[in-house]
C-alpha positions as CSV (number, residue, x, y, z in Angstrom):
1,M,-0.1,-0.1,0.0
2,Q,2.8,2.5,0.8
3,N,4.3,2.0,-2.7
4,A,0.9,3.0,-4.2
5,F,1.0,6.3,-2.4
6,Q,4.5,7.4,-2.1
7,D,4.5,9.2,-5.5
8,Y,1.3,11.0,-4.8
9,I,1.5,12.3,-1.2
10,P,4.1,14.1,1.0
11,Q,6.4,11.6,2.4
12,N,5.8,12.7,6.0
13,A,2.1,12.0,5.6
14,I,2.5,8.5,4.5
15,P,2.5,6.7,7.9
16,Q,-0.7,8.5,9.1
17,V,-2.4,7.9,5.9
18,L,-1.8,4.2,6.0
19,K,-3.2,4.0,9.5
20,L,-6.5,5.6,8.3
21,L,-6.6,3.1,5.6
22,E,-6.3,0.1,7.8
23,H,-9.8,-1.2,6.8
24,D,-10.3,-4.6,5.1
25,N,-13.6,-3.2,3.4
26,L,-12.1,0.0,2.0
27,V,-10.4,0.2,-1.3
28,V,-8.7,3.3,-2.8
29,K,-8.2,3.5,-6.5
30,I,-6.2,6.0,-8.5
31,K,-7.9,7.2,-11.6
32,K,-7.1,9.2,-14.6
33,E,-8.0,12.9,-14.6
34,R,-11.8,13.8,-14.4
35,K,-12.6,17.3,-15.2
36,T,-15.7,17.5,-12.9
37,R,-14.2,16.0,-9.6
38,H,-10.8,15.5,-7.7
39,G,-12.1,12.3,-6.1
40,D,-15.2,10.6,-4.7
41,Y,-16.4,8.0,-2.3
42,M,-18.9,5.2,-2.8
43,S,-20.6,2.7,-0.6
44,L,-20.8,-0.5,-2.8
45,P,-23.6,-3.1,-2.9
46,N,-21.2,-5.8,-1.5
47,G,-20.8,-3.9,1.8
48,K,-17.2,-2.6,0.7
49,H,-16.5,1.1,0.2
50,Q,-14.4,2.6,-2.6
51,I,-12.5,5.9,-2.9
52,T,-11.1,7.2,-6.1
53,I,-8.7,10.0,-6.5
54,N,-7.4,11.5,-9.8
55,S,-3.9,10.8,-10.6
56,N,-2.8,14.2,-11.9
57,L,-3.2,16.1,-8.5
58,N,-0.2,17.7,-6.9
59,Q,0.8,16.0,-3.8
60,Y,-0.9,18.5,-1.5
61,R,-4.1,18.6,-3.3
62,F,-4.0,14.8,-3.6
63,L,-3.6,14.6,0.3
64,I,-6.5,17.0,1.0
65,T,-8.7,15.1,-1.5
66,L,-8.0,11.7,0.0
67,I,-8.6,12.8,3.6
68,H,-11.8,14.6,2.3
69,E,-12.9,11.1,0.9
70,I,-11.8,9.0,4.0
71,A,-13.9,11.5,6.0
72,H,-17.0,10.5,4.0
73,F,-16.2,6.8,4.8
74,E,-15.5,7.4,8.5
75,A,-18.9,9.6,8.8
76,Y,-20.8,7.0,7.2
77,N,-19.5,4.3,9.7
78,A,-20.0,6.6,12.7
79,Y,-23.3,8.3,11.9
80,G,-24.9,6.0,9.1
81,K,-25.9,6.4,5.5
82,F,-28.7,9.0,6.1
83,I,-26.4,12.0,6.9
84,K,-26.0,14.9,4.5
85,P,-23.0,14.2,2.2
86,H,-21.2,17.4,3.5
87,G,-23.1,18.1,6.6
88,M,-21.9,18.8,10.1
89,E,-21.2,15.0,10.7
90,W,-18.8,15.1,7.7
91,K,-17.3,18.5,8.4
92,R,-16.4,17.4,12.1
93,T,-14.9,14.1,10.8
94,F,-12.9,15.9,8.2
95,Q,-11.5,18.4,10.6
96,H,-10.5,15.7,13.1
97,L,-8.8,13.6,10.4
98,M,-7.0,16.5,8.7
99,L,-5.6,18.2,11.9
100,P,-2.6,15.8,12.4
101,F,-1.4,16.8,8.8
102,I,-1.7,20.5,9.1
103,N,2.0,21.0,10.1
104,P,5.2,22.4,8.3
105,Q,6.6,18.6,8.1
106,V,3.6,17.9,5.5
107,F,2.6,21.3,4.0
108,P,4.7,24.3,2.8
109,N,4.5,27.3,5.3
110,N,2.8,29.4,2.6
111,L,-0.1,26.9,2.6
112,L,-0.5,26.4,6.4
113,P,-2.4,29.5,7.3
114,L,-4.8,29.1,4.2
115,I,-5.5,25.5,5.1
116,A,-5.9,26.2,8.9
117,R,-8.6,28.9,7.8
118,H,-10.3,26.6,5.5
119,F,-10.7,23.8,8.1
120,K,-12.4,26.2,10.5
121,N,-15.5,25.3,8.3
122,P,-14.6,22.9,5.4
123,K,-16.6,23.1,2.2
124,A,-17.7,20.3,-0.2
125,S,-14.9,21.4,-2.3
126,S,-11.7,23.3,-1.7
127,D,-12.0,24.7,-5.0
128,T,-14.7,27.1,-3.7
129,D,-12.1,28.6,-1.2
130,T,-10.5,30.8,-4.0
131,S,-7.3,31.7,-1.9
132,L,-6.6,28.1,-0.9
133,A,-7.4,26.8,-4.6
134,L,-4.9,29.4,-6.2
135,A,-2.3,28.6,-3.7
136,L,-2.6,24.9,-4.3
137,K,-2.6,25.4,-8.1
138,R,0.9,27.0,-8.0
139,Y,2.2,23.5,-7.3
140,D,0.6,21.8,-10.3
141,E,2.6,21.0,-13.4
142,P,2.9,23.9,-15.8
143,N,0.1,24.1,-18.4
144,D,-1.3,26.5,-21.0
145,Q,-4.3,27.4,-18.9
146,T,-5.2,30.9,-17.7
147,Y,-7.2,31.8,-14.6
148,I,-10.4,33.5,-15.2
149,F,-9.4,36.4,-13.0
150,E,-6.5,37.0,-15.6
151,V,-8.8,37.1,-18.7
152,P,-9.0,40.7,-20.0
153,L,-12.6,42.2,-20.3
154,G,-14.2,41.2,-23.7
155,R,-11.8,38.4,-24.5
156,L,-12.9,35.0,-25.7
157,F,-11.8,31.9,-23.9
158,K,-12.7,28.2,-24.2
159,L,-13.5,25.5,-21.6
160,Y,-12.2,22.0,-21.3
161,N,-15.7,20.9,-22.8
162,G,-15.2,23.1,-26.0
163,K,-17.7,25.8,-25.1
164,I,-16.5,29.3,-25.9
165,F,-17.3,32.3,-23.8
166,K,-16.8,36.2,-23.7
167,M,-15.3,37.6,-20.6
168,G,-17.5,40.1,-18.7
169,K,-17.4,42.1,-15.6
170,K,-16.9,40.8,-12.1
171,R,-19.6,40.6,-9.5
172,T,-18.7,40.5,-5.8
173,K,-16.7,37.2,-6.0
174,R,-17.4,35.7,-9.5
175,F,-17.2,36.9,-13.0
176,E,-20.0,37.1,-15.6
177,C,-19.3,35.4,-18.8
178,V,-21.4,35.0,-21.8
179,E,-21.6,31.6,-23.9
180,I,-21.1,32.6,-27.5
181,K,-23.4,29.8,-28.9
182,T,-26.3,30.4,-26.7
183,G,-25.9,33.9,-25.3
184,K,-26.5,32.6,-21.8
185,L,-24.8,34.1,-18.8
186,Y,-22.7,32.2,-16.6
187,L,-20.8,33.0,-13.3
188,F,-17.3,31.7,-12.9
189,N,-15.0,31.5,-9.9
190,P,-11.8,33.4,-10.2
191,N,-9.6,30.2,-10.0
192,A,-11.4,28.5,-12.9
193,E,-8.8,27.5,-15.5
194,V,-9.5,28.2,-19.3
195,E,-7.8,28.4,-22.7
196,L,-7.4,31.9,-24.1
197,L,-8.6,32.4,-27.8
198,E,-7.1,34.7,-30.3
199,Y,-10.2,34.8,-32.4
200,L,-13.4,32.9,-33.0
201,N,-13.3,30.3,-35.8
202,E,-16.0,30.8,-38.4
């Protein structure tokens, strides 16, 4: 099991993670990138439980995502299957499981205050915490993507699914963008990654 994780999470986190995974009925699978999620948890019909994590995550996001999903498993066992997926039971479990990892032996110093603040009230996705999400993305492999907050007003950009948008004005926290094909207005988080376009193909 250690060999499976040593390339994906910080070395100093491995012993504690292995303790959390000491369950005969829990399986963790590492998957190819999925654009709509970093990981997921599932209670299987045969009584076992499965966690999947995207293989392309940097080691700090991988660790947070893994503990997020283990918290679903632990909350299910402790409180039953009828709790809300990201309700108070899950939040408390996630906070408890994550606490031993929030130290400079596991995370860089620049991430620690952001992680500590996030875990005062963890959200369903760390991506909704813009400051933390942007800080974590600095440890990703370089790519040709641009953050929404960097896109000039009126510029065209493309999403991973091929949809093309025109950059609009900023609201309080999110940006208004219009889909070219439909004219519909969408709101984007500042840390959404997109591909800039020079022109619109006819």
